[in-house]
N, C-alpha and C positions, 0 to 999 in steps of 0.2 A: 338856490337849488343847484346852480352850476358848480359852486364851490363844494357843496355837500357831495355831489356826484364825483367830483375830482378827488375828494378825500377818500371816498370808498374805493375808487380805482387804485389810488396809490397804496391804500391799506392792503388791498389784495396783492399787489406786487411785493410789498414788504413781507407778507406772510409767505408768498411763494419763494422769496429770496432766502428766508430762514431755512428752507428745505433744500435749496439748490445752490449752495456754495457761496453765500455771502461772506464778506471778510470776517475772519475770526479775531481781528484786531490785535494780533500779536505785533509787537513793536517791529517796525521796519526802518531801514535807512537807505538812502540812495537818492538818485535823481531821475526824474521823468521829463522828457521833452515832447512837446506837442505843437504842431503848427498847421496852418491851413485855413479852412473856410470861415469867412466872417459869420456865416449863418449859425455855426456851432459855437463860435467864440464865447458869447455870454454864458451858455450852458457849461462849457468847459471851465470857465473862470469860476463859476459857482461851485462846480465839483472840486476844483482845485482848492478853494477856500475851505470847504467842508471836510474834504479828505485829510487835509493837513492839520485840522483840529484833532482828528483821532490818530493821525500818524505824523506827529511833528518832526520826526526824523527824516521825512521824505520831502525833498524840494521839487516842486513842479513848475516848469517854465512853459507858459502858453503864449503863443504868438499867432496873430491873425495875418492873413496875406492872400487869401483866396484858395479855393479847392485845388487849383492847379499847382500852387506852391506846396500845399500839403501832400499831395500824391507824389510830387517830385522829390520832396525832402525825405519822405519815408522810404521810397524806393532807392534813394541814394544812401540810406543808412544814417542820415543826419539827425533823425528824430525817432522816438519810440512810436509815436502815432501821428498820422496825418489826419486832419479833420477834412472830411470830404462830403460835400452837400449835393452829390449826384451819384448815379449808379457807377460802380467801378467797371471800367471797360475790359474786354477780354485780353487785350494786349497788356494791360496793367496786371491782371491776374497771372498772366504768363510770366511776368517778371517777379512774382512773389506776393503781390498785394492780397492781403487777407482782410476783408471788410466785415466789420461788426456793427450792425445797426444799433444805435444807442438812444435815439429819440426821433421826433418828427416835427416838421414845421412847414411853412409855405412861403411863397413869393406872391406879392401883391403889386398891382399897377399903382403908381403914385403920380400926383400932380401937386402943384403949389396950392395952398388954401387961398391964395390971391388970384387964382385962375378966374378970369371974368365970366366963364361959363360954368362955374362950379355947381350952381343950383340945378341947371339942366343936366349936367353929367350925373349928379347924385340921383336924379329922377329917372334918367334913361339908361345910365350905365353904358358900357361898350361891350359888344359881343366879341367872341373869339374871331369871327370872320373879319370884323373891323380892325381888331388888333393886328391880324395878319396883313391887312392892307396898310397899316401904319408902319409896322416894323420890318416886314418882309418884302412886299411888292411896291411899297411907296405909292400906291394908287390914291391913298388918302393923305393929303398934305396940309389941309386946313381944318380948323375946329368946326367950321360949318359943314364940311363933308362928313365929319364924324357924328355930328348931331342932326344932320338932315336939314340944315338951314343955308342961307346965302352968306353967312359970315365968312370973311376972307382972311381972318387972322391965321397965320401959319402955325402949325404944330411943330414945336422944337423937340425932336426926338433924341433921347439919351439912352445909352447902353453902357455896359461895363467894358473897360479896356483890358482888364486882367482876366486870365483864364479862371473862371469861377463857376460854382454850382448854380448860383442865382440866375446867371445868364443862360447857362445850359438848360436849366429847368424851365425858364420862361420861353426859350426857343422851342423846347420839347412840347410845351403847351400849344405852340403855334405850328407844330409839325416839322421843325427844322433843328439846326444846330447853332451854337453860339455865333459861329462865323457868318451865319446868314442874317443876323440881326443888323438892321441899319441904325443910324444915329451917331451922335457925338460920343466917343468913348471917354469914360470917367473911371478912375481907379477906385476900387473899394466901395463897400456898402456905405460908409459914412460920406465918402466923396460924392456918390451919386445922389444920396438924400440931400446933401447940401446944394448940389446943382439944381435939383428940382425946387428946393425951397427958395432959391434966388431967382427963378425964372417963371413968371406967371403963365407963360405959354408952353412950358415944358411938360414932357411926360416921360416917365421912367418906370423902374420896378425895383423893389427892395424886399429883403427878408423881413419878416414880421417884426422881429425884435429891434429893428432899426427905424421903425416908423411908429411904434407905440411906446408911450412913456411908461417906464417900469413902475412908477408910483401911482399915477392917476389911471393907468391902463387905457388912456385915450390917445388918439393920434398926437404925435409930437407937434409942437408949435411950428407952423409954416408948411406942414404936410397934410394932404388929404388923400384918401384912398379912392381909386376909381372902382366902383362896383362892377363886377362881371355880370353882364346880361346873359345868364346861363342858358335860357331858352330862346334867346334871340328875338323876343317879341317887342323890343324897343322900349321896355320900361322895367324898372326894378320892382319886382313883386315882393310880397312880405317875406317869403322864404329866402330871398336874395339879399335881405337887409341884415348883413352879418358882419359889419365893419365898425360899429360904433365904439366898441371896446376890444381890447386884446382877448378878453374872455370870450367875446362873441365869435371872433374869427377862429380861435383855437378850438372852440366848441364845434363850429361848423366843419372844421377839418376832421375832428374826432368822429363826427356823425356822417362823414363822407358827403356832406352837402357841398363843400368846396372841392372842386375836382383835383385829381392827381394825374399828371402835373396840372397846376403849379404847386400843389402840396407834394411833399416827398419825405422819405426817410433820410436821416443824417447818420454818418458813419465815422467811427474811429478806425483807421486802416493801419495795420501793422505789416511789416515785411516778413511774411511767414508767422508762425506762432511766436508771440513775444517771449524773449528769454530773460528779460530784466524782471526779477521777482517783484519789485515795487510796481512796475508797469502792469504786470499781470494782476496783482492785487487791486490796483486802482481800477482797472477795467472791470474786474469781477464786482467790485463795490459799486461802480457806476451802474451796472446792470441789475443790481439788487437794492441795497439800502439807498444808493444815490438816486434811485427813481423817485423818491418822495420829494425831491427838489424840482422835478421836471415841470409840473403845472405852474408853480409859483414863479418860475423863471421865464414863463411864456412859451413853453413847448408842449407837445402832445405826447403822452405815454404810448409806447409801443405795446402790441399784444403780448400776452404771456408767451405765446409760441415763438415770437421773434426774439424775445429776451432769452428764452431757453436755448434757442439756436446759437445765439451769441456766446452764452456760457459754455456750450458744448465745443465751440471752436477753440477755447483756451484751456480746456481740461488737460 
């Protein structure tokens, strides 16, 4: 049923794309450069592959490095688009940043699947208030405190060392900014996932597509997702059991069951209206025909209204 529903949604976007400026597939040539958020990187690579099939004369270079790098690169004129996985700030808009929402995903709390308290964590989850006391106030420093037991094993807290949307989004969920997050800093989504995989007592956070296997759609080997105890009742109720597969969590985000933040829109940011014809056509295609690749790549389609808003910005 989930896949049928996703197909219907994408079908509707394709129909709307036929009426609102999708690519006419006239041959193009040139280069497009994209850098930035790890969160958007898998989607951008998929779009790169598919767009180059219909426009083989266009070469697209996609580099990950964090949302901070993406916004810095695009404002410096080094790339056509910066991938940004957080809201664009007023001071960035003042420098010319033009943000176009292209899809949606979310950030999840992660632990090692070798965590000795895994079963209790899956049953009880962790509430937002407890996460605040783990990452912000450091009032909670042991797994026993998190679970309401006498266990003295220390929680090893990890965060991101690079300026990134995942950290900014996770901090926003906790009512703060990235610089307020405690923990050992690790560079990049893959790096943080690997740190958690290696440490049975660790806790961190990752973008969805770095903790779910693209083929099996289940959590990658070595990683487990900490359920959010959304109502703070000390147990994971049926409606909060949304992490078994990638389809489950993306469906929960689409239904607004998973809160925003840590769910969020993802953006391609240009410096002013893009002038590169190939870049304009790529972005128009991503907002129309390219939307059919969104669910299969592990992302959530945006509303028709947001896609139309994006198209209006590049007319």
